[in-house]
C-alpha positions in Angstrom: -13.4 133.5 21.7 -13.4 129.7 21.4 -16.4 127.7 20.4 -18.6 126.6 23.3 -18.2 123.2 24.7 -21.6 121.8 23.8 -21.1 118.6 25.9 -20.8 120.9 28.9 -23.7 123.0 27.9 -25.9 119.9 27.4 -24.9 118.5 30.7 -25.6 121.7 32.6 -28.9 122.1 30.7 -30.0 118.7 31.9 -29.1 119.6 35.4 -31.0 122.8 35.3 -34.1 121.3 33.7 -34.1 118.7 36.4 -34.6 121.5 39.0 -37.4 123.2 37.0 -40.8 122.0 38.1 -43.2 120.9 35.4 -46.4 122.8 35.9 -49.7 121.0 36.0 -51.1 121.5 32.5 -54.8 122.4 32.3 -56.6 119.7 30.5 -58.3 122.1 28.1 -54.9 123.4 26.7 -54.3 122.1 23.3 -51.0 120.6 22.1 -49.8 123.8 20.5 -49.9 125.7 23.8 -48.2 122.9 25.7 -45.4 122.9 23.2 -45.1 126.7 23.4 -44.8 126.6 27.2 -42.2 123.8 27.0 -40.2 125.9 24.5 -40.2 128.8 26.9 -38.8 126.7 29.7 -36.0 125.4 27.4 -35.1 128.9 26.3 -34.9 130.1 30.0 -32.8 127.0 30.9 -30.4 127.7 28.0 -29.9 131.3 29.1 -29.2 130.2 32.6 -26.7 127.6 31.4 -24.9 130.2 29.3 -24.9 132.6 32.2 -23.5 130.0 34.5 -20.6 129.2 32.1 -19.8 132.9 31.6 -19.7 133.5 35.4 -17.4 130.5 35.9 -15.0 131.6 33.1 -14.9 135.2 34.5 -14.2 133.9 38.0 -11.6 131.3 36.9 -10.5 128.2 38.7 -10.8 128.6 42.4 -7.7 126.5 42.9 -5.6 128.5 40.4 -3.9 131.6 41.8 -1.4 132.7 39.3 0.9 135.5 40.3 -0.1 138.9 38.9 2.2 139.5 36.0 1.7 143.2 35.4 2.9 146.0 37.6 0.6 148.5 35.8 2.3 151.9 36.6 5.8 150.8 35.9 5.0 148.7 32.9 2.7 151.4 31.4 5.4 154.0 31.8 8.0 151.8 30.1 5.6 150.7 27.3 4.7 154.4 26.6 8.3 155.3 25.8 8.7 152.5 23.2 8.3 153.1 19.5 6.4 150.4 17.6 9.6 148.8 16.3 10.9 148.6 19.9 7.7 146.9 21.0 8.3 144.3 18.2 11.8 143.8 19.6 10.4 143.3 23.1 8.4 140.2 22.3 11.3 138.3 20.6 13.7 136.0 22.4 16.6 135.9 20.0 19.6 133.8 19.4 23.0 135.3 18.4 26.0 134.5 16.2 28.9 135.8 18.3 29.5 137.2 21.7 30.0 140.7 20.2 26.7 140.4 18.5 25.0 139.3 21.7 26.5 142.3 23.6 25.4 144.7 20.8 21.9 143.2 20.9 21.7 143.7 24.7 23.1 147.2 24.5 21.3 148.7 21.4 17.9 147.0 21.1 14.8 146.4 23.2 14.9 142.7 22.5 12.9 140.8 25.1 15.4 138.0 25.7 18.7 136.6 24.5 18.9 132.8 24.2 22.1 131.2 25.2 22.4 127.8 23.4 24.8 125.0 24.1 27.0 126.1 21.3 27.3 129.5 23.0 28.5 128.2 26.3 32.0 127.2 25.4 32.6 125.5 28.7 32.1 127.0 32.1 34.7 129.8 32.1 33.8 131.3 28.7 30.1 130.9 29.3 30.2 132.7 32.6 32.3 135.5 31.0 29.6 135.8 28.2 26.8 136.2 30.8 28.7 138.8 32.8 29.3 140.8 29.6 25.6 140.6 28.7 24.6 141.8 32.1 27.0 144.8 31.9 25.9 145.8 28.4 22.2 145.5 29.1 22.2 147.8 32.1 23.5 150.7 30.1 21.1 153.7 29.8 18.8 152.7 32.6 16.7 150.5 30.3 14.9 147.3 31.5 17.5 144.6 30.5 16.5 141.7 28.3 16.1 138.3 29.9 19.1 136.0 29.6 17.4 132.8 28.7 18.7 129.2 28.9 17.3 125.8 28.2 18.6 123.5 31.0 16.6 120.4 31.7 18.6 117.7 33.5 21.0 114.8 33.1 21.8 114.1 29.5 19.6 117.1 28.4 21.7 119.8 29.9 22.8 122.5 27.5 25.5 123.6 30.0 27.1 120.4 31.3 29.1 122.3 34.0 25.8 123.5 35.6 23.2 121.4 37.5 21.0 119.4 37.5 23.0 116.2 37.1 19.9 114.1 37.5 17.2 114.0 34.8 13.5 114.3 35.5 12.9 110.5 35.3 15.5 110.1 38.0 13.8 112.6 40.3 10.4 111.1 39.8 11.8 107.6 40.6 12.4 108.9 44.2 8.6 109.2 44.6 9.1 112.3 46.7 7.9 115.7 45.4 10.2 117.4 47.9 13.1 116.0 45.9 11.7 117.7 42.7 11.3 121.0 44.7 14.9 121.0 45.9 16.2 119.7 42.5 14.6 122.7 40.7 15.5 125.2 43.5 19.2 124.2 43.3 19.2 124.5 39.5 17.6 127.9 39.7 20.0 129.2 42.4 23.1 128.2 40.4 21.7 129.5 37.1 20.8 132.9 38.5 24.1 133.2 40.2 26.0 132.8 36.9 23.7 135.3 35.1 20.7 133.5 33.7 17.2 135.0 34.3 14.9 132.4 32.8 15.0 128.7 32.1 12.8 127.1 29.4 12.4 124.0 31.7 11.6 121.7 33.4 9.0 120.1 31.2 5.5 119.3 32.5 4.6 116.7 29.9 3.1 113.3 30.6 5.2 111.0 28.3 4.8 107.2 27.8 7.8 105.1 26.9 7.0 105.4 23.1 6.7 109.2 23.3 9.4 111.4 21.8 9.7 112.9 25.3 9.9 109.6 27.1 13.3 110.0 28.7 12.9 113.8 29.3 9.6 113.8 31.3 9.0 113.0 34.9 6.7 110.0 34.2 3.9 108.5 32.1 1.6 108.7 35.1 -0.4 112.0 35.2 -0.7 111.9 39.0 3.1 111.6 39.4 3.8 114.3 36.8 1.3 116.6 38.4 2.9 116.3 41.9 6.5 116.6 40.5 5.7 119.5 38.2 3.9 121.5 40.9 6.8 120.9 43.3 9.4 121.8 40.7 7.5 125.0 39.9 7.6 125.9 43.6 11.3 125.2 43.7 11.9 127.5 40.7 9.9 130.3 42.4 11.8 130.0 45.6 15.1 130.2 43.8 14.3 133.5 42.1 14.6 131.8 38.6 11.8 132.4 36.1 10.9 129.0 34.9 8.9 128.7 31.7 7.5 125.2 31.6 7.0 123.4 28.3 5.1 122.1 26.3 1.6 123.4 26.8 -1.0 121.9 26.4 1.0 118.7 26.4 3.4 117.1 23.9 3.7 113.6 25.5 1.1 112.0 23.3 2.5 113.5 20.1 3.1 111.4 17.0 6.8 112.5 16.8 9.1 115.3 17.9 8.4 118.7 16.4 12.1 118.8 15.5 11.5 115.9 13.1 8.4 117.3 11.2 4.7 117.9 11.7 3.7 116.4 15.1 0.1 115.8 16.1 -1.8 115.0 19.3 -5.0 113.2 18.5 -6.6 113.3 22.0 -10.0 114.9 22.4 -10.3 117.9 24.8 -11.7 115.8 27.6 -8.8 113.2 27.4 -6.2 116.0 27.1 -7.6 117.7 30.1 -7.5 114.6 32.3 -4.2 113.4 31.1 -2.0 116.4 30.1 -3.4 119.6 31.5 -3.3 118.6 35.2 0.5 119.2 35.5 0.1 122.7 34.0 -2.7 123.4 36.4 -0.4 122.4 39.2 2.3 124.7 37.9 -0.2 127.6 37.6 -1.2 127.1 41.2 2.5 127.5 42.1 2.5 130.9 40.2 4.7 129.8 37.3 5.5 133.1 35.5 5.6 131.6 32.0 4.6 128.6 29.9 6.1 127.4 26.7 3.5 126.6 24.0 3.9 123.6 21.9 4.2 123.6 18.1 2.3 120.3 17.7 -1.1 120.1 16.1 -4.0 119.4 18.4 -6.9 117.6 16.8 -9.3 118.5 19.6 -8.7 122.3 19.1 -7.2 123.1 15.8 -5.9 120.2 13.6 -4.1 122.4 11.1 -2.4 125.1 13.2 0.4 124.6 15.7 -0.7 125.2 19.3 1.4 128.3 19.8 -0.1 129.8 16.6 -3.7 128.7 17.3 -6.2 131.1 19.0 -8.1 128.1 20.2 -5.0 127.0 22.3 -3.1 130.2 23.0 -6.2 132.2 24.0 -9.2 129.9 24.2 -7.7 127.1 26.3 -4.9 128.9 28.1 -6.6 132.2 28.9 -10.3 131.6 28.8 -10.5 128.1 30.2 -7.5 128.0 32.6 -7.5 131.7 33.4 -3.8 131.9 33.1 -2.4 135.5 33.6 1.3 134.8 33.0 3.5 135.0 29.9 2.8 132.6 27.0 6.0 131.8 25.0 6.2 130.0 21.7 8.6 127.0 21.3 11.5 127.7 19.1 10.2 128.9 15.7 13.6 128.3 14.1 13.3 124.5 14.6 9.7 123.6 15.0 7.7 125.4 12.3 9.4 124.9 8.9 7.6 121.6 8.6 4.3 123.6 8.5 5.6 125.6 5.5 5.7 128.8 7.6 8.9 130.8 7.8 9.9 131.9 11.3 9.0 135.5 10.7 5.5 134.6 9.4 5.1 132.2 12.2 6.1 134.8 14.8 3.3 137.2 13.6 0.8 134.3 13.6 1.8 133.3 17.1 1.4 136.8 18.5 -1.9 137.3 16.8 -3.1 134.0 18.3 -2.3 135.0 21.8 1.4 134.1 22.4 3.2 137.0 24.2 6.8 136.1 23.3 8.4 134.1 20.5 11.7 132.1 20.6 13.7 132.4 17.4 17.1 130.8 18.0 18.5 131.6 14.5 19.8 135.2 14.8 19.1 136.1 11.1 15.5 134.8 11.4 15.1 136.5 14.7 16.0 139.9 13.2 13.6 139.2 10.3 10.9 138.2 12.8 11.2 141.5 14.6 10.9 143.4 11.3 7.9 141.3 10.3 6.1 141.9 13.6 6.6 145.7 13.2 5.4 145.6 9.6 2.3 143.6 10.6 1.5 146.1 13.4 1.8 149.1 11.1 -0.4 147.5 8.4 -3.0 146.3 10.9 -2.3 142.6 10.2 -1.4 142.4 13.9 -3.7 144.6 16.0 -1.8 147.2 17.9 -3.7 146.3 21.1 -2.5 142.7 20.9 1.2 143.9 20.4 0.8 146.3 23.4 -0.6 143.5 25.5 2.2 141.1 24.6 4.9 143.7 25.0 3.5 144.7 28.4 3.6 141.1 29.7 7.1 140.7 28.3 8.3 143.9 30.0 6.7 142.9 33.3 8.6 139.6 33.2 11.8 141.4 32.5 11.2 143.8 35.3 10.6 141.0 37.8 13.5 138.8 36.8 16.1 140.7 34.7 16.6 143.9 36.8 
């Protein structure tokens, strides 16, 4: 559980004390009794303040209405037939070396997702053939298929140039019309699902200034604009039937550098991050976005030494407890973003799951296999609680049942 926000507690305490009448003190009371009475009032006010915060957290944000991710009976039945090693497979989104290896992964393992990178696409014809083959292999045996996962932003940041969207996020935001963002995302989702993708790790919901490493990938540097566009894009994704996992929670736009280049940090305090960066994610959550991609930057306001996807303060405290999110939390690619923190992808995968992430992306196929083994070993030894692995695997299975079947 995250540390309490004492600024909020003090503020609510002042509000509660303002409504507590001060009794008329008898003149014959000595100073000690007066102090004792005041201390009692303060204790009661503190208890009421704490109760108020707990009730608010249990109730969640009135505006947030995330789609229920779990279908309890079907997910529980599916989870019950999996051995521990298969549960470890189920939480990994893996890259692959060859088309044959991808087909074998889909056919013979319980891997949660198969990531198709730009190098795997080979142009439109070969890419579509690959996706058709994955779908055919993964349906063998009546198992829940893995998600076929892509990373298709827009414009110059398309992994698959023959597929939409031709316009980037800046281009869409320049129209000033959220309806354009909705249709832009819906068209992308419709085409991607038609050719065989189940999930897209896009569009990004970051607020990025011109000096940000995400400057030409984000909708805007204006939180109001990004919030409107991200919410509309999430709606378009939902309407298309595509599972969009929106990066990079809780916001990478103010980072010192790209996580691909080395350790990146975001120095904003929690209040500033909330006002500036969290609003677009709140908008996406209201549109029932089924998954979010967690950043690998360091967040000074929450945990200055642990990447966000690996930090309980971010992956559980902020995302689950504060925002009340019920969807799937997916780490950014551990093959590219974590080596700068001196953690290997397998160790980072275990840390991410323990912290509250539900699925981990490992694009390097060798590291992905090692990550699956490391997760299974950690669960056997108790280094990763079995309840946490079950929770993550259940969320991953639910996502697959909704979008991959």
